[in-house]
ZAMARGU-4260 file (C-alpha; in steps of 0.2 Angstrom, whole numbers, plus 5000, padded with zeros to 4 digits):
<rodrens>
0) 4808/4963/5248 | 4796/4957/5263 | 4797/4941/5271 | 4778/4937/5268 | 4787/4939/5247
5) 4801/4928/5253 | 4789/4915/5263 | 4778/4916/5245 | 4792/4914/5232 | 4805/4904/5241
10) 4818/4905/5225 | 4815/4926/5226 | 4829/4929/5237 | 4841/4918/5227 | 4832/4923/5207
15) 4848/4930/5202 | 4861/4916/5205 | 4847/4905/5199 | 4846/4913/5182 | 4864/4913/5181
20) 4866/4894/5183 | 4854/4889/5173 | 4861/4899/5159 | 4877/4892/5160 | 4869/4877/5157
25) 4861/4882/5144 | 4874/4890/5134 | 4885/4873/5137 | 4873/4865/5126 | 4869/4877/5113
30) 4889/4880/5110 | 4890/4862/5107 | 4876/4860/5094 | 4889/4870/5082 | 4905/4871/5091
35) 4911/4853/5086 | 4908/4855/5067 | 4922/4865/5063 | 4934/4853/5071 | 4926/4838/5061
40) 4941/4838/5049 | 4953/4839/5061 | 4942/4825/5070 | 4944/4813/5055 | 4965/4818/5052
45) 4968/4812/5070 | 4953/4795/5071 | 4958/4789/5054 | 4942/4789/5048 | 4932/4794/5031
50) 4925/4808/5029 | 4907/4799/5030 | 4911/4790/5046 | 4918/4806/5054 | 4899/4814/5050
55) 4892/4800/5063 | 4899/4813/5077 | 4887/4824/5073 | 4873/4811/5069 | 4875/4803/5086
60) 4875/4818/5095 | 4858/4825/5086 | 4849/4809/5086 | 4850/4803/5103 | 4845/4822/5108
65) 4832/4821/5098 | 4824/4805/5105 | 4829/4807/5124 | 4820/4829/5123 | 4802/4821/5124
70) 4805/4812/5140 | 4811/4830/5150 | 4793/4831/5157 | 4790/4811/5163 | 4807/4810/5170
75) 4805/4829/5178 | 4787/4824/5184 | 4794/4806/5189 | 4810/4810/5201 | 4809/4828/5202
80) 4813/4842/5189 | 4832/4848/5202 | 4837/4830/5202 | 4834/4826/5183 | 4841/4846/5181
85) 4857/4841/5189 | 4861/4823/5182 | 4859/4830/5165 | 4872/4842/5169 | 4883/4831/5175
90) 4881/4818/5164 | 4883/4830/5150 | 4900/4837/5157 | 4909/4820/5159 | 4903/4812/5142
95) 4911/4831/5136 | 4929/4824/5144 | 4927/4809/5138 | 4925/4813/5119 | 4939/4824/5123
100) 4952/4811/5128 | 4942/4799/5113 | 4956/4787/5103 | 4945/4779/5094 | 4932/4783/5081
105) 4920/4770/5090 | 4923/4780/5107 | 4921/4798/5102 | 4904/4792/5093 | 4897/4780/5108
110) 4901/4798/5121 | 4895/4808/5108 | 4879/4799/5109 | 4880/4799/5129 | 4884/4817/5127
115) 4865/4819/5119 | 4857/4809/5131 | 4861/4819/5145 | 4861/4835/5136 | 4841/4835/5131
120) 4836/4838/5143 | 4848/4856/5147 | 4837/4866/5134 | 4820/4863/5138 | 4824/4862/5160
125) 4832/4879/5161 | 4817/4888/5148 | 4806/4877/5163 | 4814/4884/5178 | 4814/4901/5172
130) 4796/4902/5170 | 4792/4896/5186 | 4807/4908/5196 | 4799/4921/5186 | 4782/4931/5191
135) 4773/4934/5175 | 4774/4949/5171 | 4793/4946/5168 | 4791/4933/5158 | 4798/4942/5143
140) 4811/4947/5153 | 4817/4932/5158 | 4817/4922/5142 | 4829/4937/5134 | 4840/4931/5146
145) 4836/4913/5142 | 4839/4916/5123 | 4855/4922/5126 | 4860/4906/5127 | 4849/4897/5117
150) 4851/4908/5102 | 4870/4915/5102 | 4880/4900/5104 | 4875/4891/5092 | 4879/4906/5082
155) 4897/4910/5093 | 4899/4889/5091 | 4910/4890/5076 | 4920/4906/5081 | 4926/4898/5097
160) 4928/4881/5092 | 4937/4888/5075 | 4950/4898/5088 | 4950/4883/5100 | 4954/4871/5085
165) 4966/4884/5078 | 4977/4887/5093 | 4974/4874/5103 | 4969/4857/5098 | 4951/4849/5093
170) 4947/4841/5111 | 4946/4856/5118 | 4932/4860/5111 | 4923/4847/5122 | 4937/4852/5139
175) 4928/4870/5139 | 4912/4862/5145 | 4922/4857/5162 | 4919/4875/5170 | 4902/4875/5162
180) 4896/4864/5172 | 4906/4862/5189 | 4898/4881/5191 | 4881/4876/5185 | 4879/4860/5197
185) 4886/4868/5213 | 4873/4885/5208 | 4857/4871/5204 | 4865/4862/5221 | 4863/4877/5230
190) 4851/4889/5226 | 4837/4880/5215 | 4822/4870/5226 | 4815/4852/5220 | 4797/4852/5212
195) 4784/4840/5218 | 4785/4825/5214 | 4773/4812/5206 | 4778/4793/5210 | 4759/4787/5203
200) 4764/4793/5186 | 4764/4779/5173 | 4776/4779/5159 | 4768/4776/5144 | 4781/4763/5136
205) 4776/4761/5119 | 4773/4780/5116 | 4790/4785/5121 | 4793/4771/5109 | 4784/4776/5095
210) 4791/4794/5095 | 4808/4788/5098 | 4807/4777/5081 | 4799/4792/5071 | 4810/4807/5076
215) 4827/4793/5077 | 4821/4789/5060 | 4819/4808/5053 | 4834/4815/5062 | 4843/4800/5051
220) 4837/4802/5035 | 4837/4820/5037 | 4857/4817/5040 | 4862/4808/5031 | 4850/4807/5015
225) 4862/4820/5003 | 4876/4811/5005 | 4867/4797/5002 | 4858/4806/4986 | 4840/4803/4997
230) 4825/4792/4990 | 4838/4783/4976 | 4846/4776/4990 | 4836/4762/4999 | 4842/4766/5016
235) 4834/4783/5014 | 4818/4775/5008 | 4814/4763/5025 | 4821/4779/5039 | 4807/4788/5028
240) 4793/4775/5027 | 4796/4770/5047 | 4799/4789/5053 | 4779/4793/5044 | 4772/4775/5050
245) 4779/4778/5070 | 4774/4798/5071 | 4756/4792/5063 | 4753/4778/5077 | 4760/4789/5091
250) 4750/4805/5088 | 4734/4789/5084 | 4741/4783/5102 | 4739/4798/5111 | 4724/4804/5109
255) 4717/4786/5114 | 4729/4778/5129 | 4723/4780/5145 | 4739/4788/5149 | 4747/4793/5135
260) 4767/4799/5135 | 4764/4816/5130 | 4746/4824/5135 | 4732/4832/5123 | 4729/4842/5132
265) 4743/4854/5128 | 4736/4855/5111 | 4722/4864/5115 | 4732/4880/5122 | 4732/4889/5104
270) 4745/4899/5108 | 4757/4885/5112 | 4752/4875/5096 | 4753/4891/5085 | 4770/4892/5095
275) 4776/4876/5090 | 4774/4880/5071 | 4783/4898/5073 | 4798/4889/5083 | 4800/4876/5072
280) 4799/4891/5055 | 4813/4901/5067 | 4825/4882/5068 | 4825/4883/5050 | 4831/4902/5046
285) 4844/4899/5064 | 4854/4887/5057 | 4850/4885/5039 | 4858/4902/5036 | 4876/4897/5048
290) 4873/4883/5037 | 4877/4892/5020 | 4887/4908/5024 | 4904/4898/5030 | 4906/4887/5014
295) 4901/4902/5002 | 4913/4913/5009 | 4928/4898/5011 | 4924/4891/4996 | 4917/4904/4983
300) 4927/4920/4992 | 4944/4912/4999 | 4942/4916/5017 | 4951/4905/5030 | 4942/4898/5045
305) 4947/4910/5054 | 4940/4924/5046 | 4925/4916/5041 | 4923/4913/5063 | 4927/4935/5066
310) 4913/4939/5052 | 4898/4928/5058 | 4900/4932/5076 | 4893/4950/5075 | 4875/4941/5072
315) 4876/4935/5089 | 4881/4953/5095 | 4863/4959/5085 | 4854/4945/5095 | 4860/4951/5109
320) 4855/4967/5107 | 4838/4963/5103 | 4835/4951/5120 | 4839/4965/5129 | 4829/4977/5120
325) 4813/4965/5124 | 4816/4964/5140 | 4816/4983/5141 | 4801/4983/5131 | 4792/4968/5138
330) 4776/4974/5145 | 4776/4991/5137 | 4774/4984/5119 | 4763/4968/5111 | 4774/4955/5108
335) 4766/4951/5093 | 4772/4969/5088 | 4789/4964/5093 | 4785/4944/5081 | 4782/4957/5069
340) 4795/4969/5067 | 4806/4953/5070 | 4800/4944/5055 | 4803/4961/5044 | 4822/4963/5050
345) 4824/4945/5044 | 4816/4945/5029 | 4826/4959/5022 | 4842/4955/5028 | 4838/4937/5018
350) 4833/4951/5003 | 4852/4958/5004 | 4858/4942/5007 | 4851/4937/4987 | 4863/4954/4981
355) 4879/4945/4987 | 4891/4943/4974 | 4911/4935/4977 | 4917/4955/4978 | 4906/4959/4993
360) 4919/4965/5007 | 4920/4958/5026 | 4906/4971/5028 | 4893/4968/5020 | 4892/4950/5028
365) 4893/4958/5045 | 4881/4972/5043 | 4866/4958/5037 | 4872/4947/5050 | 4868/4961/5064
370) 4853/4963/5055 | 4847/4944/5055 | 4853/4943/5072 | 4842/4960/5077 | 4826/4951/5070
375) 4828/4933/5074 | 4832/4939/5094 | 4812/4951/5091 | 4805/4936/5085 | 4812/4921/5097
380) 4812/4928/5115 | 4793/4936/5111 | 4787/4920/5105 | 4794/4910/5119 | 4785/4920/5130
385) 4768/4920/5121 | 4769/4903/5119 | 4767/4898/5137 | 4757/4914/5141 | 4741/4904/5142
390) 4748/4886/5146 | 4744/4878/5161 | 4760/4878/5173 | 4758/4860/5174 | 4760/4856/5159
395) 4779/4868/5157 | 4790/4855/5156 | 4783/4847/5146 | 4779/4861/5135 | 4797/4867/5134
400) 4800/4851/5128 | 4790/4851/5114 | 4795/4867/5110 | 4814/4863/5110 | 4811/4847/5099
405) 4803/4859/5086 | 4816/4869/5085 | 4828/4856/5086 | 4816/4846/5070 | 4818/4862/5061
410) 4836/4867/5061 | 4838/4849/5056 | 4825/4851/5041 | 4831/4868/5036 | 4847/4860/5033
415) 4843/4848/5022 | 4831/4856/5013 | 4844/4871/5008 | 4859/4859/5006 | 4848/4849/4994
420) 4843/4864/4985 | 4858/4871/4982 | 4866/4856/4975 | 4851/4855/4964 | 4853/4873/4958
425) 4871/4870/4956 | 4868/4858/4942 | 4853/4869/4935 | 4864/4883/4934 | 4879/4876/4927
430) 4870/4867/4913 | 4862/4886/4910 | 4877/4893/4911 | 4889/4881/4898 | 4875/4886/4883
435) 4883/4903/4884 | 4902/4894/4882 | 4900/4896/4863 | 4911/4904/4849 | 4897/4916/4846
440) 4898/4924/4863 | 4907/4939/4859 | 4915/4940/4879 | 4921/4923/4879 | 4930/4929/4862
445) 4937/4944/4869 | 4943/4934/4884 | 4952/4920/4870 | 4958/4935/4865 | 4966/4945/4879
450) 4975/4927/4886 | 4964/4923/4900 | 4957/4908/4892 | 4966/4893/4880 | 4953/4886/4873
455) 4963/4873/4863 | 4970/4863/4880 | 4963/4852/4892 | 4968/4865/4905 | 4961/4881/4896
460) 4944/4869/4897 | 4947/4865/4914 | 4949/4883/4918 | 4934/4890/4908 | 4923/4876/4918
465) 4930/4879/4935 | 4925/4897/4932 | 4906/4891/4927 | 4904/4880/4941 | 4910/4894/4953
470) 4894/4906/4947 | 4884/4891/4946 | 4887/4888/4964 | 4886/4910/4968 | 4871/4910/4960
475) 4864/4894/4970 | 4869/4899/4985 | 4860/4916/4982 | 4843/4907/4976 | 4845/4898/4992
480) 4843/4913/5004 | 4828/4919/4992 | 4819/4903/4998 | 4822/4905/5014 | 4816/4924/5013
485) 4801/4919/5008 | 4800/4907/5020 | 4801/4920/5031 | 4789/4931/5024 | 4775/4916/5025
490) 4777/4916/5043 | 4770/4932/5044 | 4752/4928/5046 | 4754/4916/5058 | 4756/4930/5072
495) 4736/4933/5066 | 4732/4917/5077 | 4742/4923/5093 | 4734/4929/5107 | 4739/4943/5117
500) 4748/4940/5133 | 4736/4940/5148 | 4736/4956/5157 | 4745/4953/5175 | 4736/4951/5190
505) 4734/4962/5207 | 4744/4951/5215 | 4757/4951/5203 | 4757/4969/5203 | 4759/4969/5222
510) 4774/4957/5221 | 4782/4968/5208 | 4781/4984/5219 | 4792/4973/5233 | 4805/4968/5223
</rodrens>
């Protein structure tokens, strides 16, 4: 690379080191979205908390991250992206250490709240940094590297969390963030350059308050709705009303205020607007499956926690292979074709999962997991690239924050929908199957004659009811997989609305040749 090229792009000489530093921060935050889930029962025992109380360890993190994520654009413009990035890494790492050292439920909930506040900016800032660090024709490769952290982190989180909890202690699911945080901070301090600072930008307090109230109430409703029986509970009704009203007022506000919290010009870009809807759907598929498979394997198939983690891990391997392939194909294949391939692979894996039963072996879970991982990899990276392909660079900090926010909201809504649907279908299936428990059922009579069941004792009736419940739950899981399959198929027409990425300019060609 020549001196002229380096002068034109000061970060190009340290592009690899900037990428490593950014990826460490991304992986650290992405792991924490799922790594703590498997440790909840152990935390519950240590803290002497009820199941409803320990759930606040997850709720506090999710709500805080959702509320503060949209602040990323303003904070970066007002105080500089490098400064905000480095403080976020420090805050997240310190909060992780405090979570690991917590001695009471109140302490760990407070520290998880801080973790969510500081971690909210890490993923959108890492995406914005990579988009600015790499030239346009290499955005596909950059997003492939970024996607490894964002997508593989949540997939590998339960495996790593289960291993640490099993062989060490639940506190290590938080302490493990220390080396990631220290190395990320050192790399950012040494190699990332600061962005221009806009001291004149005003803070739209009303806009931020409305958005925070809307998102916070929505996340609370989604997180607590299932345990509170949804809209039969006054708390859920109030949260739904607050969310709907606040979000409506926020939308009206940003289109009428002189200096809104989020600039409406963002949504004039068609690729960006369609990309937000697309990533919302990807969020549903990514973590909804992660929420269903572990209890399916543990409760119905009898797998221990550690084995569940091992069987889920190959899903991340499939995602990594897909992202490597996308990086190689970037600039050679239309990204819309790769997104179509990803949707087809994801739909295929979900269709295969609708044929699961409790007698399948581990290979079936691994095989469908790898297929789904490949599909999600082929969707996520091209989508991350094309969403920002035509968006003005000045919108990137705000745009990446909204992109991550929509993915998180999709995950929250997706998990709530599939868990609620699972409970409803289990009840309906149980009622339908119970109709077959009668004296005219030949298979039941043969089982009774063979001594498998005894209809004259409470124990025998309980055994039959247990088997009916087990089969009803199995069918409910398959119906959930089918629901997600149709959601994936329904997303395919959105590809038509995406514009092809602009061809690389002659200037970028020269830079690529020099590198």
